[in-house]
C-alpha positions in Angstrom: 22.0 5.1 -110.9 19.5 6.3 -113.4 20.0 5.2 -117.0 22.3 2.4 -116.0 21.7 -1.3 -116.7 23.6 -4.3 -115.2 25.0 -6.6 -118.0 26.4 -10.1 -117.8 29.2 -10.2 -120.4 30.8 -13.5 -121.5 34.2 -13.3 -123.1 36.2 -16.2 -124.4 39.7 -17.0 -125.6 40.4 -15.7 -129.1 42.6 -17.3 -131.8 45.8 -15.7 -130.4 45.4 -17.4 -127.0 48.3 -19.9 -126.3 46.7 -22.9 -124.5 50.2 -23.9 -123.3 50.6 -20.7 -121.3 48.7 -19.7 -118.1 46.5 -16.7 -118.1 49.0 -14.4 -116.4 51.7 -15.5 -118.8 49.8 -14.6 -122.0 51.3 -11.8 -124.1 50.3 -8.4 -122.8 49.0 -9.6 -119.4 50.3 -6.5 -117.5 48.6 -4.1 -119.9 45.4 -6.1 -119.8 45.4 -6.3 -116.0 45.9 -2.5 -115.7 43.1 -1.8 -118.2 40.7 -4.1 -116.4 41.7 -2.8 -112.9 40.9 0.7 -114.2 37.5 -0.3 -115.3 36.8 -1.8 -111.9 38.1 1.3 -110.2 35.7 3.4 -112.3 32.8 1.2 -111.2 32.1 0.0 -114.7 33.1 -3.6 -114.0 31.4 -4.7 -110.7 32.7 -8.3 -110.7 34.8 -10.4 -113.1 36.9 -13.5 -113.5 37.4 -16.7 -115.3 34.7 -19.4 -115.3 35.5 -23.1 -114.8 38.6 -24.0 -116.7 39.2 -20.4 -117.7 38.2 -20.7 -121.4 35.4 -18.2 -120.7 35.2 -15.1 -118.4 32.2 -13.5 -116.8 32.1 -9.7 -116.3 29.3 -8.0 -114.4 29.2 -4.5 -115.8 27.1 -1.4 -115.2 26.5 0.7 -118.3 24.0 2.7 -120.2 23.8 0.3 -123.1 25.3 -2.7 -124.9 27.0 -0.3 -127.3 28.6 1.4 -124.2 29.9 -2.0 -123.0 31.4 -2.7 -126.4 33.0 0.8 -126.6 34.6 0.5 -123.1 36.0 -3.0 -123.7 37.3 -2.3 -127.2 40.6 -0.7 -126.1 41.5 -3.7 -123.9 44.9 -4.8 -125.2 43.7 -8.4 -125.2 40.8 -7.5 -127.5 43.1 -5.8 -130.0 45.5 -8.7 -130.0 42.8 -11.3 -130.5 43.5 -13.0 -127.0 39.8 -12.3 -125.9 36.6 -11.8 -127.8 33.0 -10.9 -126.6 30.6 -13.9 -126.9 27.6 -12.3 -125.4 26.3 -9.1 -123.6 23.0 -9.8 -121.8 21.0 -7.3 -119.7 20.7 -8.8 -116.2 17.9 -8.0 -113.8 19.3 -8.8 -110.4 16.6 -9.8 -108.0 18.7 -11.3 -105.2 21.9 -10.2 -103.5 23.8 -11.1 -100.3 24.1 -7.5 -99.3 21.5 -5.7 -97.2 17.9 -5.8 -98.3 18.2 -2.6 -100.3 19.6 -4.6 -103.2 16.5 -6.8 -103.6 14.0 -5.7 -106.2 10.4 -6.6 -106.9 9.0 -7.1 -110.4 
């Protein structure tokens, strides 16, 4: 895709996160899950999920820019309710992949 960059996005729990409640029990889970599933169905989110103990989440996103990433994630119900926040958005040059060789790139 011309003009599209792959980004590694790290999100972490915000101040509204209740540490005594599992992820799927947090307020607004159903709306958040629908929102994220729609981003994946659109091809914007390529991969995503919690890291380690779940305090942080990794999203692999394909977008035109960092601003485009922020704009698409802003309407997430968990962003607006301070359950999640963006820690970092980093362009990611993928050099290796487990798919067929067409995914490998040379510098």
